[in-house]
PDB file as gemmi writes it, atoms N, CA and C in Angstrom:
CRYST1    1.000    1.000    1.000  90.00  90.00  90.00 P 1                      
ATOM      1  N   MET A   1      97.634  97.521 123.038  1.00  0.00           N  
ATOM      2  CA  MET A   1      96.996  97.457 121.741  1.00  0.00           C  
ATOM      3  C   MET A   1      97.402  96.184 120.992  1.00  0.00           C  
ATOM      4  N   SER A   2      98.535  95.601 121.339  1.00  0.00           N  
ATOM      5  CA  SER A   2      99.009  94.414 120.641  1.00  0.00           C  
ATOM      6  C   SER A   2      98.067  93.238 120.849  1.00  0.00           C  
ATOM      7  N   LYS A   3      97.654  92.615 119.761  1.00  0.00           N  
ATOM      8  CA  LYS A   3      96.752  91.473 119.825  1.00  0.00           C  
ATOM      9  C   LYS A   3      97.545  90.181 119.902  1.00  0.00           C  
ATOM     10  N   LYS A   4      98.385  89.939 118.911  1.00  0.00           N  
ATOM     11  CA  LYS A   4      99.155  88.702 118.870  1.00  0.00           C  
ATOM     12  C   LYS A   4     100.299  88.864 117.883  1.00  0.00           C  
ATOM     13  N   GLU A   5     101.205  87.893 117.909  1.00  0.00           N  
ATOM     14  CA  GLU A   5     102.297  87.880 116.941  1.00  0.00           C  
ATOM     15  C   GLU A   5     101.882  87.040 115.739  1.00  0.00           C  
ATOM     16  N   ILE A   6     102.162  87.547 114.564  1.00  0.00           N  
ATOM     17  CA  ILE A   6     101.799  86.871 113.317  1.00  0.00           C  
ATOM     18  C   ILE A   6     103.070  86.663 112.510  1.00  0.00           C  
ATOM     19  N   SER A   7     103.279  85.450 112.046  1.00  0.00           N  
ATOM     20  CA  SER A   7     104.505  85.146 111.298  1.00  0.00           C  
ATOM     21  C   SER A   7     104.437  85.715 109.877  1.00  0.00           C  
ATOM     22  N   LEU A   8     105.607  85.937 109.313  1.00  0.00           N  
ATOM     23  CA  LEU A   8     105.700  86.410 107.937  1.00  0.00           C  
ATOM     24  C   LEU A   8     105.097  85.382 106.991  1.00  0.00           C  
ATOM     25  N   ALA A   9     105.283  84.108 107.291  1.00  0.00           N  
ATOM     26  CA  ALA A   9     104.720  83.043 106.450  1.00  0.00           C  
ATOM     27  C   ALA A   9     103.194  83.144 106.398  1.00  0.00           C  
ATOM     28  N   THR A  10     102.587  83.461 107.511  1.00  0.00           N  
ATOM     29  CA  THR A  10     101.130  83.620 107.551  1.00  0.00           C  
ATOM     30  C   THR A  10     100.697  84.821 106.726  1.00  0.00           C  
ATOM     31  N   VAL A  11     101.416  85.925 106.859  1.00  0.00           N  
ATOM     32  CA  VAL A  11     101.084  87.133 106.088  1.00  0.00           C  
ATOM     33  C   VAL A  11     101.181  86.841 104.596  1.00  0.00           C  
ATOM     34  N   LYS A  12     102.200  86.104 104.194  1.00  0.00           N  
ATOM     35  CA  LYS A  12     102.408  85.789 102.774  1.00  0.00           C  
ATOM     36  C   LYS A  12     101.242  85.001 102.175  1.00  0.00           C  
ATOM     37  N   GLU A  13     100.505  84.284 103.004  1.00  0.00           N  
ATOM     38  CA  GLU A  13      99.354  83.512 102.522  1.00  0.00           C  
ATOM     39  C   GLU A  13      98.174  84.415 102.144  1.00  0.00           C  
ATOM     40  N   HIS A  14      98.168  85.629 102.637  1.00  0.00           N  
ATOM     41  CA  HIS A  14      97.053  86.565 102.422  1.00  0.00           C  
ATOM     42  C   HIS A  14      97.470  87.615 101.385  1.00  0.00           C  
ATOM     43  N   ASN A  15      97.655  87.162 100.151  1.00  0.00           N  
ATOM     44  CA  ASN A  15      98.235  88.020  99.118  1.00  0.00           C  
ATOM     45  C   ASN A  15      97.341  88.216  97.893  1.00  0.00           C  
ATOM     46  N   LYS A  16      96.035  88.078  98.094  1.00  0.00           N  
ATOM     47  CA  LYS A  16      95.095  88.234  96.977  1.00  0.00           C  
ATOM     48  C   LYS A  16      94.100  89.341  97.299  1.00  0.00           C  
ATOM     49  N   PRO A  17      93.525  89.968  96.294  1.00  0.00           N  
ATOM     50  CA  PRO A  17      92.566  91.060  96.549  1.00  0.00           C  
ATOM     51  C   PRO A  17      91.412  90.662  97.475  1.00  0.00           C  
ATOM     52  N   GLU A  18      90.994  89.398  97.415  1.00  0.00           N  
ATOM     53  CA  GLU A  18      89.881  88.966  98.268  1.00  0.00           C  
ATOM     54  C   GLU A  18      90.339  88.576  99.677  1.00  0.00           C  
ATOM     55  N   ASP A  19      91.639  88.620  99.918  1.00  0.00           N  
ATOM     56  CA  ASP A  19      92.212  88.289 101.224  1.00  0.00           C  
ATOM     57  C   ASP A  19      93.583  88.959 101.297  1.00  0.00           C  
ATOM     58  N   LEU A  20      93.609  90.233 101.716  1.00  0.00           N  
ATOM     59  CA  LEU A  20      94.792  91.058 101.553  1.00  0.00           C  
ATOM     60  C   LEU A  20      95.306  91.595 102.893  1.00  0.00           C  
ATOM     61  N   TRP A  21      96.456  91.098 103.290  1.00  0.00           N  
ATOM     62  CA  TRP A  21      97.132  91.579 104.498  1.00  0.00           C  
ATOM     63  C   TRP A  21      98.417  92.275 104.079  1.00  0.00           C  
ATOM     64  N   VAL A  22      98.808  93.278 104.861  1.00  0.00           N  
ATOM     65  CA  VAL A  22     100.089  93.959 104.644  1.00  0.00           C  
ATOM     66  C   VAL A  22     100.766  94.197 105.990  1.00  0.00           C  
ATOM     67  N   ILE A  23     102.064  94.400 105.919  1.00  0.00           N  
ATOM     68  CA  ILE A  23     102.857  94.745 107.094  1.00  0.00           C  
ATOM     69  C   ILE A  23     103.301  96.192 106.928  1.00  0.00           C  
ATOM     70  N   ILE A  24     103.036  96.998 107.944  1.00  0.00           N  
ATOM     71  CA  ILE A  24     103.507  98.382 107.975  1.00  0.00           C  
ATOM     72  C   ILE A  24     104.170  98.586 109.328  1.00  0.00           C  
ATOM     73  N   GLU A  25     105.457  98.905 109.297  1.00  0.00           N  
ATOM     74  CA  GLU A  25     106.231  99.159 110.518  1.00  0.00           C  
ATOM     75  C   GLU A  25     106.053  98.042 111.544  1.00  0.00           C  
ATOM     76  N   ASP A  26     106.236  96.809 111.099  1.00  0.00           N  
ATOM     77  CA  ASP A  26     106.167  95.603 111.931  1.00  0.00           C  
ATOM     78  C   ASP A  26     104.792  95.338 112.541  1.00  0.00           C  
ATOM     79  N   LYS A  27     103.758  95.926 111.978  1.00  0.00           N  
ATOM     80  CA  LYS A  27     102.385  95.661 112.398  1.00  0.00           C  
ATOM     81  C   LYS A  27     101.636  95.084 111.194  1.00  0.00           C  
ATOM     82  N   VAL A  28     100.755  94.119 111.460  1.00  0.00           N  
ATOM     83  CA  VAL A  28     100.035  93.431 110.397  1.00  0.00           C  
ATOM     84  C   VAL A  28      98.611  93.960 110.329  1.00  0.00           C  
ATOM     85  N   TYR A  29      98.172  94.260 109.097  1.00  0.00           N  
ATOM     86  CA  TYR A  29      96.840  94.808 108.867  1.00  0.00           C  
ATOM     87  C   TYR A  29      96.103  93.977 107.817  1.00  0.00           C  
ATOM     88  N   ASP A  30      94.815  93.759 108.053  1.00  0.00           N  
ATOM     89  CA  ASP A  30      93.950  93.130 107.057  1.00  0.00           C  
ATOM     90  C   ASP A  30      93.203  94.263 106.361  1.00  0.00           C  
ATOM     91  N   VAL A  31      93.643  94.606 105.167  1.00  0.00           N  
ATOM     92  CA  VAL A  31      93.058  95.744 104.440  1.00  0.00           C  
ATOM     93  C   VAL A  31      92.137  95.288 103.313  1.00  0.00           C  
ATOM     94  N   THR A  32      91.662  94.058 103.401  1.00  0.00           N  
ATOM     95  CA  THR A  32      90.777  93.501 102.375  1.00  0.00           C  
ATOM     96  C   THR A  32      89.573  94.412 102.149  1.00  0.00           C  
ATOM     97  N   LYS A  33      88.910  94.819 103.214  1.00  0.00           N  
ATOM     98  CA  LYS A  33      87.692  95.624 103.099  1.00  0.00           C  
ATOM     99  C   LYS A  33      87.969  97.106 102.873  1.00  0.00           C  
ATOM    100  N   PHE A  34      89.233  97.505 102.961  1.00  0.00           N  
ATOM    101  CA  PHE A  34      89.593  98.921 102.795  1.00  0.00           C  
ATOM    102  C   PHE A  34      89.976  99.260 101.357  1.00  0.00           C  
ATOM    103  N   GLN A  35      90.172  98.275 100.522  1.00  0.00           N  
ATOM    104  CA  GLN A  35      90.685  98.512  99.170  1.00  0.00           C  
ATOM    105  C   GLN A  35      89.887  99.554  98.384  1.00  0.00           C  
ATOM    106  N   ASN A  36      88.578  99.459  98.409  1.00  0.00           N  
ATOM    107  CA  ASN A  36      87.741 100.385  97.632  1.00  0.00           C  
ATOM    108  C   ASN A  36      87.781 101.808  98.185  1.00  0.00           C  
ATOM    109  N   GLU A  37      88.111 101.943  99.462  1.00  0.00           N  
ATOM    110  CA  GLU A  37      88.164 103.259 100.098  1.00  0.00           C  
ATOM    111  C   GLU A  37      89.543 103.907 100.002  1.00  0.00           C  
ATOM    112  N   HIS A  38      90.560 103.119  99.703  1.00  0.00           N  
ATOM    113  CA  HIS A  38      91.934 103.614  99.716  1.00  0.00           C  
ATOM    114  C   HIS A  38      92.120 104.726  98.686  1.00  0.00           C  
ATOM    115  N   PRO A  39      92.518 105.919  99.129  1.00  0.00           N  
ATOM    116  CA  PRO A  39      92.677 107.059  98.207  1.00  0.00           C  
ATOM    117  C   PRO A  39      93.678 106.800  97.078  1.00  0.00           C  
ATOM    118  N   GLY A  40      94.654 105.944  97.325  1.00  0.00           N  
ATOM    119  CA  GLY A  40      95.650 105.628  96.300  1.00  0.00           C  
ATOM    120  C   GLY A  40      95.199 104.544  95.343  1.00  0.00           C  
ATOM    121  N   GLY A  41      93.998 104.046  95.556  1.00  0.00           N  
ATOM    122  CA  GLY A  41      93.458 103.003  94.689  1.00  0.00           C  
ATOM    123  C   GLY A  41      93.806 101.607  95.174  1.00  0.00           C  
ATOM    124  N   GLU A  42      93.054 100.661  94.674  1.00  0.00           N  
ATOM    125  CA  GLU A  42      93.236  99.254  95.054  1.00  0.00           C  
ATOM    126  C   GLU A  42      94.618  98.732  94.662  1.00  0.00           C  
ATOM    127  N   ASP A  43      95.084  99.134  93.503  1.00  0.00           N  
ATOM    128  CA  ASP A  43      96.343  98.598  92.981  1.00  0.00           C  
ATOM    129  C   ASP A  43      97.521  98.834  93.911  1.00  0.00           C  
ATOM    130  N   SER A  44      97.525  99.985  94.587  1.00  0.00           N  
ATOM    131  CA  SER A  44      98.651 100.269  95.477  1.00  0.00           C  
ATOM    132  C   SER A  44      98.669  99.313  96.662  1.00  0.00           C  
ATOM    133  N   LEU A  45      97.511  98.840  97.090  1.00  0.00           N  
ATOM    134  CA  LEU A  45      97.455  97.850  98.172  1.00  0.00           C  
ATOM    135  C   LEU A  45      97.757  96.452  97.640  1.00  0.00           C  
ATOM    136  N   ILE A  46      97.227  96.138  96.478  1.00  0.00           N  
ATOM    137  CA  ILE A  46      97.469  94.817  95.884  1.00  0.00           C  
ATOM    138  C   ILE A  46      98.958  94.616  95.617  1.00  0.00           C  
ATOM    139  N   GLU A  47      99.633  95.686  95.271  1.00  0.00           N  
ATOM    140  CA  GLU A  47     101.067  95.639  94.987  1.00  0.00           C  
ATOM    141  C   GLU A  47     101.884  95.158  96.193  1.00  0.00           C  
ATOM    142  N   VAL A  48     101.422  95.446  97.404  1.00  0.00           N  
ATOM    143  CA  VAL A  48     102.158  95.057  98.611  1.00  0.00           C  
ATOM    144  C   VAL A  48     101.452  93.935  99.386  1.00  0.00           C  
ATOM    145  N   ALA A  49     100.500  93.289  98.751  1.00  0.00           N  
ATOM    146  CA  ALA A  49      99.728  92.222  99.398  1.00  0.00           C  
ATOM    147  C   ALA A  49     100.629  91.087  99.867  1.00  0.00           C  
ATOM    148  N   GLY A  50     100.461  90.703 101.124  1.00  0.00           N  
ATOM    149  CA  GLY A  50     101.206  89.587 101.669  1.00  0.00           C  
ATOM    150  C   GLY A  50     102.656  89.871 101.979  1.00  0.00           C  
ATOM    151  N   ARG A  51     103.023  91.140 102.049  1.00  0.00           N  
ATOM    152  CA  ARG A  51     104.424  91.466 102.330  1.00  0.00           C  
ATOM    153  C   ARG A  51     104.543  92.775 103.092  1.00  0.00           C  
ATOM    154  N   ASP A  52     105.772  93.195 103.342  1.00  0.00           N  
ATOM    155  CA  ASP A  52     106.038  94.444 104.054  1.00  0.00           C  
ATOM    156  C   ASP A  52     105.907  95.618 103.089  1.00  0.00           C  
ATOM    157  N   GLY A  53     104.975  96.502 103.371  1.00  0.00           N  
ATOM    158  CA  GLY A  53     104.752  97.680 102.535  1.00  0.00           C  
ATOM    159  C   GLY A  53     105.194  98.958 103.208  1.00  0.00           C  
ATOM    160  N   THR A  54     106.054  98.847 104.229  1.00  0.00           N  
ATOM    161  CA  THR A  54     106.490 100.021 104.989  1.00  0.00           C  
ATOM    162  C   THR A  54     107.140 101.063 104.090  1.00  0.00           C  
ATOM    163  N   ARG A  55     108.042 100.637 103.239  1.00  0.00           N  
ATOM    164  CA  ARG A  55     108.765 101.575 102.363  1.00  0.00           C  
ATOM    165  C   ARG A  55     107.788 102.365 101.504  1.00  0.00           C  
ATOM    166  N   GLU A  56     106.866 101.661 100.872  1.00  0.00           N  
ATOM    167  CA  GLU A  56     105.888 102.320 100.007  1.00  0.00           C  
ATOM    168  C   GLU A  56     104.972 103.240 100.822  1.00  0.00           C  
ATOM    169  N   PHE A  57     104.597 102.794 102.007  1.00  0.00           N  
ATOM    170  CA  PHE A  57     103.731 103.587 102.888  1.00  0.00           C  
ATOM    171  C   PHE A  57     104.418 104.896 103.265  1.00  0.00           C  
ATOM    172  N   LEU A  58     105.672 104.820 103.654  1.00  0.00           N  
ATOM    173  CA  LEU A  58     106.405 106.022 104.054  1.00  0.00           C  
ATOM    174  C   LEU A  58     106.680 106.937 102.868  1.00  0.00           C  
ATOM    175  N   MET A  59     106.985 106.347 101.714  1.00  0.00           N  
ATOM    176  CA  MET A  59     107.259 107.164 100.526  1.00  0.00           C  
ATOM    177  C   MET A  59     106.021 107.931 100.068  1.00  0.00           C  
ATOM    178  N   ALA A  60     104.838 107.376 100.338  1.00  0.00           N  
ATOM    179  CA  ALA A  60     103.599 108.042  99.932  1.00  0.00           C  
ATOM    180  C   ALA A  60     103.263 109.209 100.857  1.00  0.00           C  
ATOM    181  N   GLY A  61     103.927 109.284 101.997  1.00  0.00           N  
ATOM    182  CA  GLY A  61     103.712 110.400 102.914  1.00  0.00           C  
ATOM    183  C   GLY A  61     102.322 110.410 103.529  1.00  0.00           C  
ATOM    184  N   HIS A  62     101.906 109.291 104.068  1.00  0.00           N  
ATOM    185  CA  HIS A  62     100.575 109.194 104.659  1.00  0.00           C  
ATOM    186  C   HIS A  62     100.415 110.151 105.843  1.00  0.00           C  
ATOM    187  N   SER A  63      99.219 110.660 106.002  1.00  0.00           N  
ATOM    188  CA  SER A  63      98.906 111.625 107.056  1.00  0.00           C  
ATOM    189  C   SER A  63      98.638 110.932 108.383  1.00  0.00           C  
ATOM    190  N   SER A  64      98.514 111.726 109.430  1.00  0.00           N  
ATOM    191  CA  SER A  64      98.153 111.169 110.733  1.00  0.00           C  
ATOM    192  C   SER A  64      96.731 110.608 110.676  1.00  0.00           C  
ATOM    193  N   GLU A  65      95.888 111.174 109.823  1.00  0.00           N  
ATOM    194  CA  GLU A  65      94.530 110.647 109.644  1.00  0.00           C  
ATOM    195  C   GLU A  65      94.583 109.232 109.067  1.00  0.00           C  
ATOM    196  N   ALA A  66      95.492 108.988 108.140  1.00  0.00           N  
ATOM    197  CA  ALA A  66      95.650 107.654 107.559  1.00  0.00           C  
ATOM    198  C   ALA A  66      96.052 106.655 108.637  1.00  0.00           C  
ATOM    199  N   ARG A  67      96.942 107.081 109.528  1.00  0.00           N  
ATOM    200  CA  ARG A  67      97.371 106.200 110.622  1.00  0.00           C  
ATOM    201  C   ARG A  67      96.215 105.904 111.573  1.00  0.00           C  
ATOM    202  N   GLU A  68      95.346 106.855 111.767  1.00  0.00           N  
ATOM    203  CA  GLU A  68      94.169 106.633 112.615  1.00  0.00           C  
ATOM    204  C   GLU A  68      93.221 105.616 111.977  1.00  0.00           C  
ATOM    205  N   ILE A  69      93.059 105.688 110.663  1.00  0.00           N  
ATOM    206  CA  ILE A  69      92.197 104.752 109.937  1.00  0.00           C  
ATOM    207  C   ILE A  69      92.753 103.337 110.041  1.00  0.00           C  
ATOM    208  N   MET A  70      94.066 103.211 110.017  1.00  0.00           N  
ATOM    209  CA  MET A  70      94.713 101.898 110.045  1.00  0.00           C  
ATOM    210  C   MET A  70      94.375 101.102 111.307  1.00  0.00           C  
ATOM    211  N   VAL A  71      94.116 101.793 112.391  1.00  0.00           N  
ATOM    212  CA  VAL A  71      93.887 101.130 113.677  1.00  0.00           C  
ATOM    213  C   VAL A  71      92.791 100.070 113.590  1.00  0.00           C  
ATOM    214  N   LYS A  72      91.727 100.351 112.843  1.00  0.00           N  
ATOM    215  CA  LYS A  72      90.622  99.388 112.796  1.00  0.00           C  
ATOM    216  C   LYS A  72      90.937  98.159 111.936  1.00  0.00           C  
ATOM    217  N   TYR A  73      92.029  98.180 111.186  1.00  0.00           N  
ATOM    218  CA  TYR A  73      92.417  97.039 110.351  1.00  0.00           C  
ATOM    219  C   TYR A  73      93.579  96.252 110.966  1.00  0.00           C  
ATOM    220  N   TYR A  74      94.043  96.689 112.115  1.00  0.00           N  
ATOM    221  CA  TYR A  74      95.184  96.073 112.795  1.00  0.00           C  
ATOM    222  C   TYR A  74      94.841  94.679 113.302  1.00  0.00           C  
ATOM    223  N   LEU A  75      95.704  93.710 112.984  1.00  0.00           N  
ATOM    224  CA  LEU A  75      95.513  92.329 113.433  1.00  0.00           C  
ATOM    225  C   LEU A  75      96.464  91.949 114.565  1.00  0.00           C  
ATOM    226  N   GLY A  76      97.693  92.399 114.476  1.00  0.00           N  
ATOM    227  CA  GLY A  76      98.711  92.048 115.462  1.00  0.00           C  
ATOM    228  C   GLY A  76     100.083  92.480 114.974  1.00  0.00           C  
ATOM    229  N   ASP A  77     101.095  92.115 115.747  1.00  0.00           N  
ATOM    230  CA  ASP A  77     102.468  92.488 115.407  1.00  0.00           C  
ATOM    231  C   ASP A  77     103.148  91.367 114.629  1.00  0.00           C  
ATOM    232  N   LEU A  78     104.048  91.753 113.757  1.00  0.00           N  
ATOM    233  CA  LEU A  78     104.867  90.774 113.051  1.00  0.00           C  
ATOM    234  C   LEU A  78     105.706  90.036 114.085  1.00  0.00           C  
ATOM    235  N   ALA A  79     105.816  88.729 113.942  1.00  0.00           N  
ATOM    236  CA  ALA A  79     106.591  87.918 114.879  1.00  0.00           C  
ATOM    237  C   ALA A  79     108.007  88.465 115.002  1.00  0.00           C  
ATOM    238  N   ALA A  80     108.504  88.505 116.219  1.00  0.00           N  
ATOM    239  CA  ALA A  80     109.835  89.055 116.483  1.00  0.00           C  
ATOM    240  C   ALA A  80     110.907  88.371 115.639  1.00  0.00           C  
ATOM    241  N   SER A  81     110.766  87.085 115.417  1.00  0.00           N  
ATOM    242  CA  SER A  81     111.769  86.349 114.633  1.00  0.00           C  
ATOM    243  C   SER A  81     111.767  86.744 113.154  1.00  0.00           C  
ATOM    244  N   ASP A  82     110.698  87.387 112.686  1.00  0.00           N  
ATOM    245  CA  ASP A  82     110.599  87.796 111.282  1.00  0.00           C  
ATOM    246  C   ASP A  82     110.914  89.275 111.062  1.00  0.00           C  
ATOM    247  N   ARG A  83     111.149  89.991 112.123  1.00  0.00           N  
ATOM    248  CA  ARG A  83     111.442  91.426 111.984  1.00  0.00           C  
ATOM    249  C   ARG A  83     112.866  91.630 111.507  1.00  0.00           C  
ATOM    250  N   LYS A  84     113.030  92.625 110.656  1.00  0.00           N  
ATOM    251  CA  LYS A  84     114.366  92.960 110.173  1.00  0.00           C  
ATOM    252  C   LYS A  84     115.112  93.642 111.305  1.00  0.00           C  
ATOM    253  N   LYS A  85     116.356  93.257 111.461  1.00  0.00           N  
ATOM    254  CA  LYS A  85     117.190  93.874 112.488  1.00  0.00           C  
ATOM    255  C   LYS A  85     117.504  95.302 112.062  1.00  0.00           C  
ATOM    256  N   LYS A  86     117.288  96.225 112.973  1.00  0.00           N  
ATOM    257  CA  LYS A  86     117.527  97.625 112.662  1.00  0.00           C  
ATOM    258  C   LYS A  86     118.851  98.063 113.266  1.00  0.00           C  
ATOM    259  N   CYS A  87     119.686  98.595 112.432  1.00  0.00           N  
ATOM    260  CA  CYS A  87     120.977  99.110 112.863  1.00  0.00           C  
ATOM    261  C   CYS A  87     120.754 100.478 113.500  1.00  0.00           C  
ATOM    262  N   PRO A  88     121.335 100.748 114.670  1.00  0.00           N  
ATOM    263  CA  PRO A  88     121.115 102.045 115.310  1.00  0.00           C  
ATOM    264  C   PRO A  88     121.649 103.215 114.483  1.00  0.00           C  
ATOM    265  N   VAL A  89     122.625 102.940 113.631  1.00  0.00           N  
ATOM    266  CA  VAL A  89     123.171 103.962 112.742  1.00  0.00           C  
ATOM    267  C   VAL A  89     123.014 103.439 111.323  1.00  0.00           C  
ATOM    268  N   SER A  90     122.499 104.257 110.435  1.00  0.00           N  
ATOM    269  CA  SER A  90     122.280 103.797 109.068  1.00  0.00           C  
ATOM    270  C   SER A  90     123.608 103.564 108.352  1.00  0.00           C  
ATOM    271  N   CYS A  91     123.585 102.685 107.378  1.00  0.00           N  
ATOM    272  CA  CYS A  91     124.780 102.412 106.579  1.00  0.00           C  
ATOM    273  C   CYS A  91     125.225 103.660 105.836  1.00  0.00           C  
ATOM    274  N   LYS A  92     124.239 104.445 105.406  1.00  0.00           N  
ATOM    275  CA  LYS A  92     124.565 105.691 104.714  1.00  0.00           C  
ATOM    276  C   LYS A  92     125.334 106.611 105.653  1.00  0.00           C  
ATOM    277  N   GLY A  93     124.895 106.682 106.905  1.00  0.00           N  
ATOM    278  CA  GLY A  93     125.571 107.527 107.892  1.00  0.00           C  
ATOM    279  C   GLY A  93     126.987 107.064 108.152  1.00  0.00           C  
ATOM    280  N   ILE A  94     127.166 105.754 108.234  1.00  0.00           N  
ATOM    281  CA  ILE A  94     128.503 105.203 108.458  1.00  0.00           C  
ATOM    282  C   ILE A  94     129.393 105.507 107.259  1.00  0.00           C  
ATOM    283  N   GLY A  95     128.857 105.332 106.054  1.00  0.00           N  
ATOM    284  CA  GLY A  95     129.625 105.603 104.839  1.00  0.00           C  
ATOM    285  C   GLY A  95     130.054 107.061 104.740  1.00  0.00           C  
ATOM    286  N   LEU A  96     129.153 107.961 105.067  1.00  0.00           N  
ATOM    287  CA  LEU A  96     129.483 109.391 105.030  1.00  0.00           C  
ATOM    288  C   LEU A  96     130.551 109.735 106.065  1.00  0.00           C  
ATOM    289  N   THR A  97     130.454 109.126 107.236  1.00  0.00           N  
ATOM    290  CA  THR A  97     131.434 109.385 108.288  1.00  0.00           C  
ATOM    291  C   THR A  97     132.809 108.897 107.875  1.00  0.00           C  
ATOM    292  N   ILE A  98     132.883 107.686 107.356  1.00  0.00           N  
ATOM    293  CA  ILE A  98     134.172 107.143 106.912  1.00  0.00           C  
ATOM    294  C   ILE A  98     134.745 107.994 105.780  1.00  0.00           C  
ATOM    295  N   GLY A  99     133.901 108.389 104.841  1.00  0.00           N  
ATOM    296  CA  GLY A  99     134.349 109.247 103.742  1.00  0.00           C  
ATOM    297  C   GLY A  99     134.909 110.572 104.241  1.00  0.00           C  
ATOM    298  N   ALA A 100     134.224 111.163 105.215  1.00  0.00           N  
ATOM    299  CA  ALA A 100     134.686 112.437 105.769  1.00  0.00           C  
ATOM    300  C   ALA A 100     136.027 112.277 106.477  1.00  0.00           C  
ATOM    301  N   VAL A 101     136.206 111.187 107.216  1.00  0.00           N  
ATOM    302  CA  VAL A 101     137.465 110.937 107.925  1.00  0.00           C  
ATOM    303  C   VAL A 101     138.601 110.754 106.919  1.00  0.00           C  
ATOM    304  N   VAL A 102     138.373 109.948 105.891  1.00  0.00           N  
ATOM    305  CA  VAL A 102     139.409 109.716 104.877  1.00  0.00           C  
ATOM    306  C   VAL A 102     139.766 111.025 104.170  1.00  0.00           C  
ATOM    307  N   LEU A 103     138.744 111.788 103.828  1.00  0.00           N  
ATOM    308  CA  LEU A 103     138.989 113.074 103.169  1.00  0.00           C  
ATOM    309  C   LEU A 103     139.776 114.004 104.087  1.00  0.00           C  
ATOM    310  N   GLY A 104     139.436 114.028 105.369  1.00  0.00           N  
ATOM    311  CA  GLY A 104     140.149 114.875 106.326  1.00  0.00           C  
ATOM    312  C   GLY A 104     141.602 114.476 106.470  1.00  0.00           C  
ATOM    313  N   ILE A 105     141.865 113.194 106.594  1.00  0.00           N  
ATOM    314  CA  ILE A 105     143.244 112.703 106.728  1.00  0.00           C  
ATOM    315  C   ILE A 105     144.046 113.036 105.472  1.00  0.00           C  
ATOM    316  N   THR A 106     143.429 112.841 104.303  1.00  0.00           N  
ATOM    317  CA  THR A 106     144.094 113.152 103.035  1.00  0.00           C  
ATOM    318  C   THR A 106     144.417 114.636 102.949  1.00  0.00           C  
ATOM    319  N   LEU A 107     143.493 115.458 103.352  1.00  0.00           N  
ATOM    320  CA  LEU A 107     143.700 116.911 103.307  1.00  0.00           C  
ATOM    321  C   LEU A 107     144.845 117.322 104.224  1.00  0.00           C  
ATOM    322  N   VAL A 108     144.881 116.779 105.427  1.00  0.00           N  
ATOM    323  CA  VAL A 108     145.964 117.092 106.366  1.00  0.00           C  
ATOM    324  C   VAL A 108     147.299 116.655 105.784  1.00  0.00           C  
ATOM    325  N   TYR A 109     147.351 115.449 105.206  1.00  0.00           N  
ATOM    326  CA  TYR A 109     148.583 114.934 104.605  1.00  0.00           C  
ATOM    327  C   TYR A 109     149.063 115.843 103.476  1.00  0.00           C  
ATOM    328  N   VAL A 110     148.155 116.226 102.589  1.00  0.00           N  
ATOM    329  CA  VAL A 110     148.517 117.071 101.446  1.00  0.00           C  
ATOM    330  C   VAL A 110     148.997 118.441 101.925  1.00  0.00           C  
ATOM    331  N   LEU A 111     148.309 119.010 102.893  1.00  0.00           N  
ATOM    332  CA  LEU A 111     148.711 120.328 103.405  1.00  0.00           C  
ATOM    333  C   LEU A 111     150.086 120.265 104.075  1.00  0.00           C  
ATOM    334  N   LYS A 112     150.327 119.256 104.896  1.00  0.00           N  
ATOM    335  CA  LYS A 112     151.624 119.132 105.568  1.00  0.00           C  
ATOM    336  C   LYS A 112     152.743 118.919 104.559  1.00  0.00           C  
ATOM    337  N   ARG A 113     152.483 118.102 103.565  1.00  0.00           N  
ATOM    338  CA  ARG A 113     153.494 117.824 102.555  1.00  0.00           C  
ATOM    339  C   ARG A 113     153.785 119.094 101.748  1.00  0.00           C  
ATOM    340  N   GLY A 114     152.746 119.858 101.448  1.00  0.00           N  
ATOM    341  CA  GLY A 114     152.928 121.113 100.708  1.00  0.00           C  
ATOM    342  C   GLY A 114     153.701 122.142 101.508  1.00  0.00           C  
ATOM    343  N   LEU A 115     153.433 122.218 102.811  1.00  0.00           N  
ATOM    344  CA  LEU A 115     154.120 123.175 103.654  1.00  0.00           C  
ATOM    345  C   LEU A 115     155.602 122.792 103.858  1.00  0.00           C  
ATOM    346  N   ASN A 116     155.911 121.496 103.899  1.00  0.00           N  
ATOM    347  CA  ASN A 116     157.267 121.029 104.076  1.00  0.00           C  
ATOM    348  C   ASN A 116     158.129 121.312 102.861  1.00  0.00           C  
ATOM    349  N   LYS A 117     157.526 121.365 101.683  1.00  0.00           N  
ATOM    350  CA  LYS A 117     158.299 121.644 100.459  1.00  0.00           C  
ATOM    351  C   LYS A 117     158.707 123.112 100.382  1.00  0.00           C  
ATOM    352  N   ASN A 118     157.930 123.976 101.036  1.00  0.00           N  
ATOM    353  CA  ASN A 118     158.230 125.428 100.961  1.00  0.00           C  
ATOM    354  C   ASN A 118     159.182 125.786 102.034  1.00  0.00           C  
TER     355      ASN A 118                                                      
END                                                                             
């Protein structure tokens, strides 16, 4: 299904209502002709014109039907050099793990110290 790689610089050039491209999950779409049909209104597309709208797309909770509609507006993939590096483990997950370990060690220390005093 991949057509070609498109640079972020190229996508940024298409940031007006009459020429509107967006990036969703590292795929580039020309949604210029879809604006009037978009259930969320034109403004929601114009807001992400020429940039990555993945966050907004996911937050809106688009249906599988929406993903099917997107196929006809697909131009190509975002160039590999412009893709954000994805960490296999989220920073939030790492932070929670470290917090849990520190809390566990502290709890063990406090319990042992309390038991030694008695």
